[in-house]
Residue, then its C-alpha position, 0 to 999 in steps of 0.5 A: r517072748y510070748a505065751l502059747r497054751g501057758a508055756t512061754m515061747i522064746s524067739m530063736e534064730l538059726i545060727g547054722v549046721r556044723l559037723d561034730v567031728a568026733g561023732n561025725i554027726p551034724v548039729l543044728f544050732l539055734r540061739e535066743r534072739e534076746g535075753l540070755r542068748r543061750l545056744l540050743p544044739i540039736y543032733i540031726g541026720t545028714p540029709e536034713a542038715s544038707s537040706i537046711q544048709w542048702a535052703s539057708e544059703g538061698k540055693e534052689s534045686p531044679r526039682p522040689l526036694t522033700h522040704d520044698l514039696v512040703v512048702n509047695l503043698l502048704g501053699a497049694l492047700g492055702a495053708i500058711l506056716e506061722r511058726v515052728v516051735i521046739t516043744e520038748v526034749n525027752e531023753g535027748t530026743f527033741f520034738a517040734e510042732l508046725h503051727l499052720q493057719s489053714r482055710t478052716g483055722s489053726v492046725v498044729v502038726s507034730s514034726r522032727p525039729s530038723d524037718a521043721i527048721a528045713i521048712a521054716v527056712r524055706s517058708g521064712c516063718a518064725i522059730y520058737c522054743q519052749s522056755e523049759v527046753l532051753d532051761v534043760a538043753g540050752k547052753i550059755v556061751a561066753t562069747d556072742e560072736p557069730v558062727e561063721e557060715s561055710s562057703d561050700p554047700d555042695d559038700l556038707e562035710a567040707s562045709l560043716q568042718g571049716d575053721m570052727a574052733s569056737t563051735d568045736d568047743l561048744v560041741d565039746e562042752f555040750r557033749d560033757f553036759i550030755e554025759s553028765i546028766n541022768p534020765e532021772d534029771f528029767q523026772p518031775 
């Protein structure tokens, strides 16, 4: 944990990407490294899910993929990705920032969380989440068992639909949570 611009940042770890079988939508799972160990599920697109899965398994493409290109551009420009921060959730949409150190100083770039995580996995930088986001969208999971990683990176659906009963239960619980909230719940 540390404070950035008055907000408390919580260190997160990438658990993986799984397919929400009911909606056929990939879900990115981040978890607090310490404390309550809340899980943060974020629905993302299939291309980004594949990119994150590919990179988290250490696979390399013979030609740079889009997220590889971003990392290569940062390196060519002498910029270092220090951290990724999930900054906000607004009506179910998550927002993130890339915090860079360039030759001219610190730079913050707005990003979708899925792209930010795909770049973070490739660059090895830290992932953080503002505590307010976890307070709104984080889920406390009864079990602290690690989520199994799939073994087939070439077929996203096969790799995301493995024997994931605990993750399926979590997705169902998260869906119930999403269906029970109203936009007014996020009003100050």
